[in-house]
C-alpha positions in Angstrom: -37.8 48.3 73.7 -36.5 50.8 71.1 -33.0 50.0 72.1 -33.8 46.1 71.9 -35.2 46.5 68.5 -32.3 48.6 67.4 -30.0 45.9 68.5 -31.8 43.3 66.5 -31.7 45.4 63.5 -28.1 46.0 63.7 -27.4 42.3 64.2 -29.3 41.4 61.1 -27.6 44.1 59.0 -24.2 42.9 60.4 -24.4 39.3 59.1 -24.1 40.4 55.8 -21.6 43.0 56.5 -18.6 42.6 54.3 -16.5 45.0 56.1 -15.9 42.8 59.3 -12.2 42.5 60.1 -12.0 39.9 63.0 -15.7 38.8 63.6 -17.7 36.5 61.3 -21.3 36.1 62.6 -21.8 32.8 60.5 -18.9 31.2 62.2 -20.4 31.7 65.8 -20.9 28.4 67.6 -24.4 27.0 66.7 -25.5 26.1 70.2 -24.4 29.7 71.3 -26.4 31.0 68.4 -29.5 29.1 69.5 -29.3 30.4 72.8 -28.9 34.0 71.7 -31.8 33.9 69.5 -34.0 32.8 72.5 -32.5 35.6 74.2 -33.6 37.9 71.5 -37.2 36.6 71.7 -37.2 37.5 75.3 -35.8 41.0 74.6 -38.3 41.5 71.8 -41.3 41.0 74.2 -39.8 43.3 77.0 -38.2 40.4 79.2 -35.0 42.0 79.7 -33.8 40.6 82.9 -34.9 37.0 81.8 -32.6 37.6 78.6 -29.5 38.4 80.5 -28.6 34.8 81.8 -29.2 33.3 78.2 -26.9 36.1 76.8 -24.1 35.1 79.5 -24.4 31.5 78.5 -24.0 32.2 74.9 -20.9 34.3 75.7 -19.5 31.4 77.9 -19.9 29.0 74.9 -18.4 31.3 72.5 -16.3 34.1 74.0 -15.8 35.7 70.4 -19.6 36.3 70.0 -19.6 40.0 69.5 -23.3 40.2 69.1 -23.9 38.6 72.4 -21.9 41.1 73.9 -23.5 43.9 72.2 -27.0 42.8 72.9 -25.9 42.4 76.8 -24.9 45.9 76.5 -28.2 46.9 75.1 -30.1 45.0 77.6 -28.0 46.6 80.5 -28.8 50.0 78.9 -32.5 49.2 79.0 -32.0 48.4 82.8 -30.3 51.7 83.2 -27.1 49.9 84.3 -24.9 52.3 82.4 -21.6 50.9 83.9 -22.2 47.2 82.8 -23.7 48.5 79.6 -20.5 50.4 78.7 -18.3 47.4 79.7 -20.2 45.0 77.4 -20.1 47.5 74.4 -16.3 47.8 75.0 -16.2 44.0 75.0 -17.9 43.8 71.7 -15.8 46.7 70.2 -12.5 44.9 71.3 -13.5 42.0 69.2 -13.9 44.0 66.0 -13.8 47.9 65.8 -15.1 47.9 62.1 -18.2 45.8 63.1 -18.7 47.8 66.2 -19.1 51.3 64.3 -23.0 51.2 64.1 -23.1 50.8 68.0 -21.4 54.0 68.7 -24.7 55.7 69.0 -26.1 53.6 71.7 -22.6 53.3 73.3 -22.4 57.1 73.5 -25.8 57.3 75.3 -24.6 54.8 77.8 -21.3 56.7 78.4 -23.7 59.8 78.9 -25.5 57.9 81.4 -22.3 57.6 83.4 -21.5 61.3 83.0 -18.5 60.7 80.6 -19.6 63.3 78.2 -16.1 63.8 76.6 -16.1 60.2 75.7 -19.9 60.1 74.5 -19.1 63.1 72.1 -16.1 61.2 70.8 -18.3 58.2 70.1 -21.1 59.9 68.5 -18.8 61.6 66.2 -17.6 58.4 65.1 -21.0 57.4 64.4 -21.6 60.4 62.4 -18.7 59.6 60.2 -20.4 56.6 58.8 -21.5 57.5 55.3 -25.2 57.4 54.1 -26.9 57.3 57.4 -30.5 57.2 57.2 -32.5 60.4 58.3 -33.7 59.0 61.4 -30.1 57.8 62.7 -28.7 61.0 61.5 -31.2 63.1 63.4 -30.7 61.0 66.5 -27.2 61.3 66.5 -27.0 65.0 66.2 -29.6 65.3 68.9 -27.2 63.6 71.1 -24.3 65.3 70.0 -26.1 68.7 70.9 -26.6 67.3 74.3 -23.2 66.1 75.0 -21.7 69.5 73.8 -24.4 71.2 76.3 -23.2 68.8 79.1 -19.5 69.7 78.6 -20.1 73.5 78.3 -22.1 73.3 81.4 -19.5 71.5 83.5 -16.9 74.0 82.4 -18.9 77.1 83.4 -20.5 75.8 86.6 -17.6 73.7 87.9 -19.8 70.8 89.0 -17.2 68.0 89.0 -16.9 68.3 92.8 -20.6 67.7 93.8 -21.5 64.4 95.2 -25.1 63.3 94.2 -26.2 60.6 96.7 -29.9 60.2 96.7 -31.2 58.4 99.8 -34.4 56.3 99.5 -37.0 57.4 101.8 -37.6 53.8 102.9 -40.3 51.1 103.2 -42.6 53.6 105.4 -42.9 55.8 102.7 -42.4 53.7 99.4 -44.0 50.6 98.1 -43.8 48.1 95.2 -46.1 50.7 93.4 -44.7 54.0 92.0 -44.4 56.9 94.3 -44.2 60.7 92.7 -45.1 64.2 93.2 -43.7 64.8 96.8 -44.7 67.8 98.8 -44.1 68.8 102.3 -45.3 71.4 104.9 -42.5 74.3 105.5 -41.5 72.4 108.9 -41.2 69.1 107.2 -43.7 67.5 109.6 -46.1 66.4 106.9 -45.4 64.8 103.5 -48.0 64.2 100.8 -47.4 62.4 97.4 -49.2 60.4 94.9 -48.9 56.6 94.7 -50.0 54.6 91.5 -52.5 52.0 92.0 -54.4 49.4 89.6 -55.6 50.8 86.4 -56.1 54.4 86.3 -56.3 54.9 89.8 -53.8 57.0 91.6 -54.2 57.5 95.3 -53.1 60.6 97.6 -50.9 59.4 100.6 -49.7 61.1 103.7 -46.8 60.5 106.0 -45.6 62.3 109.2 -41.9 63.1 110.0 -40.7 61.6 113.3 -37.4 61.1 114.9 -36.8 57.7 113.2 -37.7 59.1 109.7 -41.3 58.8 108.4 -44.5 57.2 109.8 -46.1 54.4 107.8 -47.8 56.1 104.8 -51.4 55.9 104.8 -54.3 57.2 102.5 -55.1 60.8 103.1 -58.5 60.7 105.1 -61.7 62.5 103.9 -63.1 62.2 100.4 -60.0 63.0 98.4 -59.4 59.6 97.3 -62.9 58.5 96.3 -62.5 59.5 92.6 -59.8 57.2 90.9 -58.2 59.4 88.2 -56.0 61.9 90.0 -52.4 63.3 89.6 -50.1 65.8 91.1 -50.6 67.0 94.5 -49.4 70.0 96.5 -49.9 70.9 100.3 -49.6 74.3 101.3 -46.7 75.6 103.5 -48.9 75.8 106.6 -50.6 72.4 106.1 -54.1 73.9 105.6 -54.7 73.4 101.9 -54.2 70.8 99.4 -54.5 71.7 95.6 -54.3 68.6 93.2 -55.1 67.6 89.8 -58.3 65.3 89.0 -60.0 64.0 86.1 -63.7 63.6 87.7 -66.4 62.9 84.9 -69.2 65.4 85.2 -67.6 67.5 87.9 -64.8 69.3 85.7 -64.7 71.7 82.9 -62.5 69.5 80.7 -59.7 66.9 80.9 -57.9 67.3 84.4 -58.8 70.2 86.4 -57.4 71.7 89.7 -59.2 71.1 92.9 -58.8 72.4 96.5 -59.5 70.7 99.8 -59.2 72.3 103.4 -57.9 71.0 106.6 -60.8 71.0 109.2 -61.0 69.5 112.7 -63.2 66.7 110.9 -60.4 65.9 108.3 -59.9 67.1 104.8 -62.8 68.7 103.2 -64.9 67.5 100.2 -62.7 68.7 97.0 -63.9 71.8 95.4 -63.1 72.6 91.7 -61.2 75.9 91.5 -63.5 77.0 89.1 -63.4 78.4 85.3 -60.9 81.2 86.1 -58.3 78.5 86.7 -59.7 75.5 84.6 -60.6 75.1 81.0 -61.9 72.8 78.5 -58.5 71.3 78.4 -55.9 69.8 80.7 -54.5 71.5 83.9 -52.2 69.8 86.3 -49.0 70.0 88.5 -50.2 72.8 90.8 -47.9 74.7 93.0 -48.9 77.3 95.6 -46.9 80.1 96.9 -46.1 80.1 100.9 -48.5 83.0 101.3 -51.2 81.1 99.4 -51.7 84.1 97.1 -50.1 82.7 93.9 -50.7 79.4 92.1 -48.5 78.1 89.4 -49.4 75.2 87.2 -49.2 73.6 83.6 -51.9 73.5 81.0 -52.2 72.7 77.4 -54.8 75.3 76.6 -54.8 77.3 73.3 -52.6 80.2 73.2 -49.5 78.8 74.5 -45.9 78.6 73.1 -45.6 74.5 73.0 -47.4 71.4 74.0 -47.9 72.2 77.7 -47.0 75.6 79.2 -46.7 77.1 82.7 -49.3 79.5 83.7 -49.7 81.7 87.1 -52.9 83.0 88.7 -53.0 85.7 91.5 -55.5 85.5 94.4 -57.2 88.9 95.2 -57.8 90.3 98.7 -61.5 89.0 98.3 -60.1 85.2 97.9 -61.0 84.8 94.2 -58.4 83.5 91.6 -57.6 85.8 88.6 -57.3 84.7 85.3 -54.2 82.7 84.6 -51.3 84.4 82.8 -49.0 82.4 80.4 -45.3 82.9 81.9 -44.3 83.8 78.5 -41.9 82.5 75.6 -38.6 83.1 77.7 -39.9 80.4 80.2 -42.1 78.2 78.1 -40.6 76.4 75.3 -41.8 74.7 72.2 -41.9 71.3 74.2 -43.8 70.5 77.2 -43.0 72.6 80.4 -44.4 70.9 83.4 -44.2 70.4 87.2 -43.5 74.0 88.5 -42.6 74.0 92.1 -42.4 77.4 93.9 -40.1 77.4 96.9 -41.0 79.0 100.3 -38.9 81.7 99.5 -41.3 83.0 96.8 -38.3 83.8 94.7 -37.1 80.5 93.2 -39.1 78.1 90.9 -38.1 74.8 89.6 -39.8 73.0 86.7 -39.1 70.3 84.0 -38.9 71.0 80.3 -38.2 69.0 77.2 -38.1 72.0 75.0 -34.9 73.7 76.1 -31.0 72.8 75.7 -30.2 70.0 78.2 -28.9 66.4 78.7 -32.0 64.6 77.0 -35.5 64.0 77.7 -37.0 66.4 80.3 -34.5 68.4 82.5 -35.1 70.4 85.6 -34.6 74.2 85.2 -34.5 77.0 87.9 -36.1 80.4 87.5 -35.3 83.2 89.9 -37.0 86.5 90.6 -34.9 89.7 90.8 -35.6 92.4 93.3 -38.3 93.9 91.0 -40.1 90.5 91.0 -39.4 89.8 87.4 -38.3 86.4 86.4 -34.8 85.7 85.0 -34.1 83.3 82.3 -34.2 79.4 83.0 -31.1 77.8 84.3 -30.4 74.1 83.8 -29.9 72.3 87.2 -27.0 70.4 85.7 -25.7 66.9 85.9 -26.0 64.5 87.9 -29.5 66.1 89.0 -30.3 66.0 85.2 -29.3 63.2 83.3 -30.0 61.6 79.9 -33.5 60.3 81.1 -36.7 62.2 81.8 -36.6 64.0 85.2 -39.7 64.6 87.0 -41.1 67.0 89.9 -38.6 68.3 92.3 -39.5 69.5 96.0 -36.8 71.6 97.9 -37.2 71.9 101.8 -37.1 75.3 103.3 -33.6 74.5 104.5 -32.7 75.1 100.8 -30.4 72.2 101.0 -32.6 69.1 101.1 -34.5 68.2 98.0 -36.8 65.5 97.1 -37.8 63.8 93.8 -38.9 60.5 92.4 -36.8 58.0 90.6 -36.5 54.3 89.6 -33.0 53.9 90.8 -31.5 50.5 91.7 -32.6 50.4 95.2 -36.4 51.1 94.3 -38.9 49.1 96.2 -40.7 49.0 92.7 -41.2 51.5 90.0 -40.7 55.2 91.2 -39.6 55.9 94.7 -39.2 58.9 96.6 -35.6 60.0 97.3 -34.0 62.9 99.2 -30.6 64.4 98.3 -28.4 67.5 99.0 -29.0 70.3 96.4 -25.9 71.8 94.7 -25.1 75.2 96.2 -25.5 77.2 92.9 -28.9 75.9 92.4 -30.0 76.3 96.0 -32.9 79.0 96.9 -32.8 81.0 99.9 -33.3 79.1 103.5 -36.6 80.1 104.6 -37.9 80.4 108.3 -41.5 81.3 109.3 -43.4 83.3 111.7 -46.8 82.2 112.9 -49.3 82.8 115.8 -52.6 84.2 116.8 -53.8 87.9 116.7 -55.9 88.9 119.7 -57.5 92.1 121.1 -55.2 93.3 124.0 -58.2 94.1 126.2 -60.7 91.3 125.6 -58.0 88.7 124.7 -60.4 87.4 121.9 -58.7 86.4 118.7 -59.4 88.8 115.8 -58.8 88.6 112.0 -56.7 91.3 110.6 -54.2 92.1 107.8 -50.4 91.0 108.0 -47.6 92.5 105.8 -44.0 91.7 105.3 -41.9 94.4 103.9 -38.3 94.0 102.4 -36.3 96.8 104.2 -33.9 97.2 101.3 -36.4 97.6 98.8 -39.4 98.9 100.8 -41.5 96.7 98.7 -44.1 94.4 100.3 -43.0 90.8 99.8 -46.3 89.1 101.5 -49.5 90.5 102.4 -52.2 88.0 103.8 -55.4 88.1 105.6 -55.6 85.9 108.9 -58.3 83.3 109.1 -61.3 84.0 111.4 -59.5 82.6 114.3 -56.8 85.5 113.8 -54.3 82.6 112.9 -51.3 83.9 110.6 -48.4 82.2 108.9 -45.8 84.0 107.2 -42.5 83.1 105.6 -39.1 84.7 106.2 -36.4 83.9 103.4 -33.0 84.3 105.2 -30.5 86.9 103.7 -32.7 90.1 104.0 -34.0 92.3 106.6 -37.9 92.8 107.1 -40.4 94.9 108.8 -43.3 92.8 110.1 -46.7 94.9 110.7 -50.2 93.8 111.7 -53.0 96.1 110.9 -56.7 96.3 111.6 -58.8 99.4 111.7 -59.7 100.7 115.1 -56.5 99.4 116.6 -52.8 100.5 116.6 -50.7 98.7 114.1 -47.9 96.4 115.4 -44.6 96.2 114.0 -41.5 94.3 114.7 -38.1 93.7 113.0 -36.6 90.5 111.5 -33.1 91.4 110.5 -31.9 88.0 108.8 -29.4 89.5 106.3 -26.4 89.0 108.7 -27.2 86.2 110.8 -28.5 82.6 110.0 -30.9 81.7 112.8 -32.2 77.9 112.8 -35.2 78.6 114.8 -38.5 79.5 113.5 -40.7 82.3 115.3 -43.9 81.7 117.2 -45.6 84.9 118.1 -48.9 85.6 119.4 -49.7 89.4 119.0 -51.9 91.4 121.1 -53.3 94.5 119.1 -54.2 97.6 121.3 -57.6 99.3 120.5 -57.2 102.9 119.8 -58.1 104.7 123.3 -56.7 107.9 125.0 -53.3 107.8 126.4 -52.3 104.3 124.5 -48.5 104.4 123.3 -47.0 102.6 120.2 -43.5 102.4 119.5 -42.0 103.0 115.9 -39.5 100.1 116.0 -37.8 100.6 112.7 -37.6 104.4 112.8 -33.9 105.3 112.0 -31.9 108.4 111.8 -28.6 109.5 110.8 -25.9 109.3 113.9 -26.6 112.3 116.0 -28.9 113.8 113.5 -32.6 114.3 113.1 -32.4 113.3 109.3 -34.7 110.4 108.9 -33.3 107.3 106.9 -35.1 106.0 104.0 -35.9 102.7 106.0 -38.0 104.9 108.3 -40.9 105.4 105.6 -42.0 101.9 106.1 -43.3 102.5 109.5 -44.1 106.2 109.0 -46.4 105.2 106.0 -48.2 102.7 108.5 -48.8 105.5 110.9 -49.9 107.7 108.1 -52.5 104.9 107.2 -53.6 104.7 110.8 -54.1 108.4 111.0 -56.1 108.3 107.6 -58.3 105.6 108.6 -59.2 107.0 111.9 -59.9 110.7 111.1 -60.6 111.7 114.7 -57.4 110.5 116.2 -54.7 113.1 117.4 -51.3 112.1 118.6 -48.2 113.3 120.2 -44.9 112.2 118.8 -42.2 111.6 121.4 -38.5 111.3 121.1 -36.3 109.4 123.6 -32.6 108.6 123.9 -30.4 106.7 126.0 -28.3 108.3 128.9 -25.2 108.5 126.7 -24.0 112.3 126.2 -25.3 115.4 128.4 -28.9 115.7 129.4 -29.3 119.0 127.3 -27.8 117.5 124.2 -30.1 114.5 124.5 -33.1 116.6 124.9 -32.5 118.8 122.0 -31.7 115.8 119.7 -35.0 113.7 120.9 -37.0 117.1 120.2 -35.7 117.5 116.6 -36.3 113.8 115.7 -39.7 114.1 117.2 -40.3 117.2 115.0 -39.0 115.3 111.9 -41.6 112.8 112.2 -44.3 115.4 112.7 -43.2 117.4 109.7 -43.2 114.1 107.8 -46.9 113.4 108.7 -48.2 116.9 108.1 -46.2 117.1 104.6 -48.2 113.9 103.6 -51.6 115.3 104.4 -52.2 115.0 108.1 -53.7 118.2 109.6 -51.2 120.0 111.8 -53.9 120.4 114.6 -53.9 116.6 115.0 -50.3 116.4 115.6 -47.9 117.5 118.5 -44.2 116.5 119.4 -42.0 116.5 122.2 -38.5 115.4 123.1 -37.8 113.5 126.4 -34.2 113.0 126.0 -33.3 110.2 128.6 -35.9 110.9 131.3 -38.2 108.1 130.4 -36.2 104.9 129.9 -38.0 101.6 129.3 -34.8 99.6 130.0 -31.7 99.7 131.8 -28.9 101.8 130.4 -26.1 99.4 131.6 -26.1 97.4 128.4 -26.2 98.0 124.7 -29.4 96.1 124.4 -31.1 98.1 127.1 -29.7 101.6 125.7 -31.0 100.3 122.2 -34.6 100.0 123.6 -34.2 103.5 125.2 -33.4 105.2 121.9 -36.9 105.2 120.2 -39.5 107.2 118.9 -43.1 106.6 120.0 -46.6 108.1 119.3 -49.3 108.5 122.1 -53.2 108.8 121.5 -53.9 112.3 122.9 -57.4 112.8 121.3 -60.3 111.1 119.8 
C-alpha cells in the first residue's frame, strides 16, 4: 500500500508540475483518464491485481499516458514482479525524463529487486539530486543508497555473480493455500515439522515424512500440541525426540509468548511443558533452536537488558538436565534492531539468524555466525544476494549435508501466502557436512541396556565437542561434523570405557554410523585396547593425541581405586623379534610412567612388551598389521 499511495501523491504533484517537457497530464485522453482513476481506487484499497487490466486498458487508449505506465510499474512492484515493474518504469521514463525524476527512488528499489545494484545506485543518486526533498524522502533514499553500496561491495568481495539461486517449491504435499513457515528437520531428513497459518490467531504445527517420491501429505502433529491456538516457531531435535516451540497460552505461561517442550513417546507427543522461569520471562520468547546434543538452546527475546528490540539469547543444560539462565549473545551479534530466528546447524559451529539492524540489502537479512576452535563466536556475515533481497527474509534451515537449505517465501509459484522451498546453499556460507552415530549401550554379560555417558573429543584440540547422557534405555545419538578427527568414548562407573576413532578430516563418507556398544564390566583378566594411542615412528615417545585415551584410563583408575592393571605393548611382525620386543616394552613403560606421574600408585601398575607374539589379526595386510600394533591394558587385581 505504501508504494501505491506514493504513486498517487506523485501523480497529483505531477499534474501541476511546470517542468514537464513532453508529457502534459491535462491532455490525456478523457476516457483513458476515467479508467485510470478507477484503477487508482482499486490500488488504494489493496486490489492490486484487479487494477492491472484497467491500467492496461488506459494505456491501450492513450499510449503516451505516462502516469498509467508509472502506476503499472508501482503495481507490479507491489506484486514483487520486479522485471515488469522496471519495464513499465522505463516506458514512463521514455515519455518524459524530467517528469520521471521523482520516480527514480521506487525505480531503484525494483532494479535492486532484480539484483541490478549498479543501476539502482545510479537511479537513487539521480533522485537525491532533486533540490528540497522532504525529510522522509531524503531519509528513505539515503537508506536505499547505503543498501546498494553494501550490495556492490559484498558482490566484489565474495564473487557471488556465478551463484545460481533456484528455489524449488516443496509441493502440494507440504504447501497449501495458507502460509507455511519455520521448517525444521531431523538430521536424517526423514521428518519435517513446520508452522501453518490458520484462521484468526490460530497457527498449527504440521508434520510430513520424507519418502522416495518427496514428502508425505502433511498432517497435524498428533498429541496435544495443537489444542492451544496461539503458537509460533517450532524446532525438532536432530534425533527426533523433542519438540521445542513458542506458544502464548493464557494462564500457563510467564508473559507473552513462552517456550514449551514436548517429548516423543510410544503414545505420541507428550503434553507440552513450559520450560520454566529460567528460560521464560514476563516478556516475549520465541524462535527456539536446539543444538544437536540437546544441551544448548538458542532463542530470541525482547526482555529488558538487550541491545535492540529483540535479541538472541543462549541457555545451557546442566548434567542434571536443568536449563541455566539465558545469556545475551552480546553487542557484536545483537543489533539495535530486531535479531530473530536463530538456527544452529548440526555441526554445532554454524548459526544462522535474521536481523534488520545490521548492514544489508534492506529489511531483514540472513546472517551467519561461526565458532572458532576455542568455541568463540565470530562476527556476523551477511549471506549475500540473492539469498538476501530487498524484502524481509525469514527463518532458514540447513540440512546435515550442508548444501540443502529450506526457507519460506511467497514466490510466484506459491500455493498461497508463504510456501516452503529448498535451494542449494552457496559454498562460502555452508556449514560443515554432518554425519551421526547412534545406537544402544548394553552390558556385555547380561546384554541389558544401560544408561551411561558418551563423549566426543576433537583430536586436534583435545577439547570435548559433545558430552551427553544416554536415556534410560541406553540409546545415544551424537553428531559428527566432517572435516575433523574424533575420539569417541563411552563411560560408566564399574565398566571398562569404550573408545573408537572417527577420522573424517581426509575422507568424506556419505553413510552414517549405527553402532551398538557392549560395555565390559570390570573383572579379572578383562582386556581393553587403547585405539588412539600413538607414538613417534620407531619410538616410545607418546604423541599429544594419546592424552585423550590416557586420561580416560586415568579416570577409570581413579573411579575404581581397587583396580590393578598390566599395560601391554604389541607390534606387528615387521622387523626383528628382538627389536619388536624391546620397542613394545618401552612403549608399555611410557604409558605406565604417565599414569604414575599423574597420581596412580605404582603398586597398581605393571607393564610388559610382547612384541609380535600375540597378534589379533593377520600380518599379511596393512589393515591387519595396524590392528596388531596396539597398546592394551588388562585387569590384574581387584
